[in-house]
N, C-alpha and C positions, 0 to 999 in steps of 0.2 A: 328622908332624902327628897330631892327636888322632883317636882312633877315632870319637868321636861328633861329628857336624857340627852346628855351631849357627848360626842365621840371623845374617848380618851384624851387625844391630842388636843382638843378645844379646852377640855377641862385643865390640861396642864397649863396652858396659855392663860386661862382665867384664874388659875391659882397665883401665878406670878403677878398679875394685876391686883388681885386681891391683897397679897402680901404688901405690895408697895402703895395702896391707896386704901384708906379706911372708909371712904365714901362709896356707897353703893350706887349713888346717882352718878359719879364720876366714872366708875366702872363700867356702868350701863351705857354711858355715853361712848366710852372707848371700844367696848366689845360689841356693841349692837345688840346686845340682850336686853330682855324686859328686866326692870329693876326687881320685881318678885322673884324672878329666875336668879339673878345675882344674889339676892338675899338668901335664897334658900340654898345655894351653893356655899355661901359663907358659913351658915350654921353648919352645913355637913363638914365642911373643912376644919371647923373648930373642933367639932366633935371627934374627928380623926387626927387632931394635932398636926395639921398639914400647914397651918400658917406660920409656924416658929420650927426652928430647926432646919437641917439641910433639905434642899429642894429635892424631891423625888424625881427619878427619871420617869419616862413614859411607861417604860415596862413595869417598874415598882408601883407606880400609880394605878396600873391596870390590874395588877395583882391585888392591891389594897381593895380596889373597888369590887373585885370578884369575891373577895372574902367578907365584905360587909353586906353586900346585898345583891340579889339575883334580879335580872330584868324580867319582870313580869311579862307573861305571855298576854297578848291582846285577847280579848274575849272572842271566843269562836262560836259562830252560828251554824248550826246543823244545815247542810245543803238540803235543798228540796228534792235533790236527786238521789240521796242516800237510800231511801227505801228501795230503789231500783238498780242498786249496786251490781248485783249478780248478773242482771240483764245487760247493763252497759258493759261489765268486763268481757261477758260472752260475745257481744256484738263487736266489740273493739279487737278481740282476738282474730275475728273473721274479717278484719281490716274494713268494716262498715263505716262510711263517712259520717260525720257528726250530725249532719241534717237527717240523715236516714235514722241514726240513733234516737233523735228528738221525735220523729214521726212514729217509731215504734213503741217509744215511751208514752206518747200521746194515746196511741191505741190501747194502751194498759192503764189509762186514766191519769196520766201526769198533766199538771195544770201549769208547770213552770215555763220559763223561757229559754230559748236558745242559748242566752248569755250564761245562764245557770248550768246548762249541760256542758257548755264550753269550759267553764272555770272547774267544773268537777272533773272532766277528763283531763285537763291540764295538770291537776294535782295528782290525778290516778296514773298519768304517764308523764312524769318529769322527765325532760330532755337535758342530756348532757351537753354542755356547752362545747361548740366546734372550735377547735384549736388549730394552729398552723405553726409551722417552723420555718423561720427565715433562713435562705440559702444564701451564702455570700460567696462570690468566686473571686479568684485572683485576678491580677490585672492581665488583660489580653486573652483570658480563657474562654470568654463566652460573649456572645451578642443575641439579643432577641428580638423578633420580628413581630410586628403588627400590621395588618393589611385589612383595610376596610373603607367603606363608603362615606364621604364626607359632605358631598353636596353635587351641584351642577354647574357646568359652563353655560353661557349664553346660547341661545337657540342657533344652529348652524345647519343649513338646508332643512329648516322647518322643524327639527329635532333638538332637544336638550340632551346634552351628553353627561351621563352619570361620571362622577370623578371619584377614584380610589386613591387613597393616601397610603404609602408605604413607608413605614418607619422602622428602621434598624437602630436599635440602642446597644451600646456597649454596656455590659452589666456592671462593670466596676466603676467606670468614670461617669457613666449616664450620658456621654456624649453621643449625638444621634445624627443620622442621616434621613432626610425626607424627600420624597419625590411623588409627584401626582401623575396618574395614568388614567386611562378611559376603558381598560378592560384587565382581566384577570388571566390572560392566556399564558401557556408555558413559556413562550418566547418573551412576554412582557416580564415575568417573574424572574428569568435568568438575565435579562438586561438590567433589572433593578439590583441584582446582587453585583453585577458586574459595576455599575455606577457607584454603588456604596463603597466597595472595596477600593475603587479609585479615589473616591472622596477621602477616606481615611489613610490611603496610602499603605494599606496593610490589611491583613486578614485575621479575624478571630479563630481560635482554635475549634470552637464549637458554634452552632447556629441553632438557636431554639426556635421552632416555628409551629404553628398550627397544622392541622390535617387537611389543609386545602389540597385539591387535586393537582395542582401544578407542583406541589412538593411530595405529597404522600398518596400513592394510589391506593393502599390498603392500610387504613388505620387499625392499629391493635396495641394492646398493652405490652404484649411479649415480643412479637414478631411483625412489626410495621414494614411495609414494602415501599421505597421510595421510588418516585418517579426517575426512570432511567436517565433522562436529560438532566435532571437536578443531580443525581448521583455522579454523571460525568463532569458536571461543575464542580461538584465538591471534590472530586479527585484531582482535577486540574489545580484548583486552589489550595488543596491540602486541608480543609476543614471538615469536621464531622456533622452529619445531620442529627439533631437530638429533637424529634417531634414529641409534642405533649401528649400525654395520655389522652384517649378520647374524653371529651366534655369536661375537661380540667384546664380552663385557660389560666387559672390562678398560678399554675406552674411556670409562667412567663410573666409574672407579676411585675417585673422592673419596666416592661414595655406595655402591660395590658391597657394602662389608661392613655397610651401614647395617642390613639385616634382622637379620643375626647380632649386630650391637651391641644392637639394640632387643631381641632375645631374651635376650641375656646380661645385659644392665644394667637392663632395665625389666620384661619380661614373666616371666622365670624366676622360680619360687619364690613367685609370687603368685597368688592366685585372684581373679578378676574376676567379678561377677554379671551385668552387662550392659554393653552398648557405652557408653551415657552416662556410666556411672562411669570405665571405663577410658580414655574419651576425655578426660575432665576432668583425669584423673591425667597423661596424657601431655602435655597442655599445660603443666602445671606442671613436669614433667620436662623439657621443652624449654627451659624459662626457668631452670631450676634446676640440676639436676645435669648434664644434657648441655651446657647453655649456659654453665656455670661451670667446667666441667673443664679442665685444661690440655692442649690437643690435642697428639697426639704428633708432628704433622708441622710445625705452624705454631707450637708453643711458646708459644701464647697462647690466651686464653680465647675461644671462638667469639662469645660474647654482647658482649664487649668490642670485638672486631673489627667485628662488625656495627654497634653503636651508635655507633662512634667514626669508622667510614669507610664501610663498605659501605651502609648505609641511604641516604645521601645520592646514592649514585651509581646506585641502581635507578631504574626507570621509574616515574612516579606512576600511581595507580589511575586508570581512566578516570572522567569525570564521570558518566556513565548506568550504571545498574546493568546486569549482564549478563544478558540473556534466555536462560538455559541451553536449548539446543535440541539434540535429538537427531536425527541424520540416518540413515535406513535406507531401503534399497530394499524395494519391496513391489509385489506383481503386482496389476493391476487385472482383477478377474474379470468374467465375462460378465453379472453383475447391476449392473455399473457401480459397485462398491464395493471398496475395499482395506482390509485389516486393518492397523491400527496401534496397538499397546499396548491389545489386547483390545478396541478400538472400531473401527467401521466408518465410512469416509469415502467420499463420492462423488467421481468425476472424471468428465471429459468421455467420453462413450461412444465417440468415435473412438479412444480410447487403450486399449480393451479388448484385454486379453492382453499389454500390455507392462509391463515393470518400470519403475516410476516412482520418483522419489527423494521422500521424506517428511520434512519437516522439523518436528519436533514440539517447539514451545516451551511456555512455561509457561502461555500465555494462547491461543496460536493453533497450528492445524496448517496447514502450506503444503505443497502438492504441486507438483512440478516434473516435466517430461518429461526424456528421456533427453539432450537438449542443455541442460538445466538452465533451462529457460524455465518461469515460474510459471503453472500451469494451473488452480490451485484454492486457496481459502482457506476454512478451517473455524474455528470456534471449537473450543477443547479440549473433548473429551467429559468429562462430569462422573462417569461410572461405566461400568464394563465393559459391553460389550454394546451400548451406545448407538449409534444410527445417525443419521448428520447426512447430510442430502441437500440439494443444489442442484437445484432442477427443471431448470435449464438443462442439467444435465449428462445428462439422460436424453433418449432418443429421443423427439421431439415427438409422434410418432404414437401413443406409448404413454402419455403424460403425462396426458391428460384422464381416462382410465379409472382410473389410478392415484390421482390426487388428488382425485376427486370424491366427495361425500358426500351424503346424502339432503337435508341442508340447503341445499349449494350448488347441487344439481340443482333443487330447488323454487326457489331464488332466482333462478337462470339462466332458468328457465321464466316467472317473473313479469316478467322484463324483456321477453320476446317478447310476451306478452299474456294475456288472461284465459282464452282457450279453450285455449291451450297449458298453462297452470297447472292448469286444470281437469282436462285429460287426463293430465297427468303425476302428479297427486295421485291419480287413479283406478288408475293403474298401481302408484304405491307402496303403495296400501291393499289390495293383493293379500295375503289372510292366509295363503296357502300358499307361492307363489314369491316369490323375491327378484327384485324387477322393476328394481331400481336399475340395472344395466347398460342394460337396454333403455330406461329413461327417459333415461338420459344420452345414449344413442345418438339418441333422438328429439329432444331438444333441440339436439343438434349439427347436425341437419339445417339449422339456421337458418343455419350457416356456408355451406351448399352452395347452398341455394336462397333465402335472405334470410328475416328474421324475419317480414316482412309475409306471404309465401306460406306460412310454416309456420303461422302464426296463423290464416290462412283455411282451410288444410287440416285443422287441429284442429277448427275450428268445423264444417266439413262432416261430419267423423267422428262428432263428437258429436251432430250433426243426425240422423244414422243410428243412433245409439247403438252405435257401433262403436269403442270406444276401444282401438285396437291399433296398435302401431308399423307393422306391415305395411300397415295400411290407409292411414295417414297417408302412408307413403312411396309407395304406388302412386298416390295422389292427386296428389301432387307430380311423381312421375314422367310422368304422363300429362296433367298441367296442368289437372286437373278442380277446382282448389279454388275457381275463379270461375265455374264452369259453373252455369247456371240449375237451380235444383231442379225436380223433375217435379211436375205439378199434382196435387194431392191427389184421391184417388178418394173419391166418396161412396157408400157401400153403401147399396141400397133392398131393399126386401122383394120375394119372388118374384113376388107378386099383380101386380106394378106392370108385369110384362112379359107378361101374359096376352093371347091374341089376341081382337080384337072379334068375330070369326066363328068358329063351332065348327070344329074340325079336320076333321070329317067333310063339311062343306060344301067345305072347300078341296080335299080329296083324293078326293072323289066316292065315299065309301065308304057302304055302309048303316048307318045308325046309328038304333037304336030303330023298325025296320020300314020305314024310308024309304030310298030309293034317290037319290043326288044325282049328276047328271051334271056 
């Protein structure tokens, strides 16, 4: 038997050459084998009568080869670790690292190398090859998303901007949409979906994505929780969210190399001044180079597969436009406002201290309680710091003082009566003190005592020239507003009260030399 062992397929080819050419030198030249190897195989073939008669198939040749000889095992040298087998087995059962195993062996007199320990453990713990199963989908059934950093834009305002690439690939046709952004916020994530669906002109049935927070707020194998805003987007367009299992990016293998492909084929070696420029080029690249290339797996052009088959299998776009909304949780603080996108919105005071769900759409902001019941609706704020308030959300006993103005207080006093209006105007004319709170409390006495009684009390206070809140309240409390006014006193001169008889006559005193009895 020849010293060099060839695979059975190569032996079959060599036998055909030996049959047609008697020269070992010529066969050596044709096959690339050493002439001695060719000579040895010719001798073996002659012994087995393989150079005459019908040509054996590869299977028959393999059976003949196994019958005539067995491949000898290569000589085995005993490992230097063999005497320590029991110790190694015990340590590996305890998940001790290989380097630590080496140190423990050296403590017991081992003189060998780490490589010897490594080879010994590799034989001791043979690994089962990892296998995978390819999953193919029907046209229009699925799209996969990849989202990651690709580079930076030139400095603006002294800072370089990180750039992230969003790639949505249709699983069947491999046609893709590419867009670059500078953040990974929920609003950006939703906008990218809107742009991708508009680019395709349709919607896939299922979207496979990673567990980024913009999409999945709780990653789990069995019960993942989708971001509420993303769930609303899926409901509007009619697709289902299919997040990968945690730490298994290979489950979206059709797009997994998407970012690397974009970096190598589109981004690398080019300089982009800004996002609008790079995104305009990216759209042309998707329809050109990326869409027209011969795909390595499908062996077809993605754009041809998309236009020819997949476009018709996708879901149609909704009739109504998507009102992109962001869902966030925000705490309602003790001032009855919560903060959302740098603006402030009121909610019912009974919910103070709770975390509420806020849905921020393009035109409206809606607030929901923990059971997702709608509790407030506001128009979207026009600028940061704006405060939007519904009076019904505030405690009613604090509402009058909060909303009153000098004009509203005067107008309310006018509806009560002229005396009340006059007294309120005198309070508001104070040049030193701000009397608006006092005037407001005075007008609100009509709610407790009635407008008629308040008007009479103000008239009585003005009659005595005492325009104060305390006086009016005391009059009402004691019920004096309709009491009779006191008779006016007419002042006379002192002479009118002089006695007709002298005082000396009355008291019997001597006056002017005369004594009166």
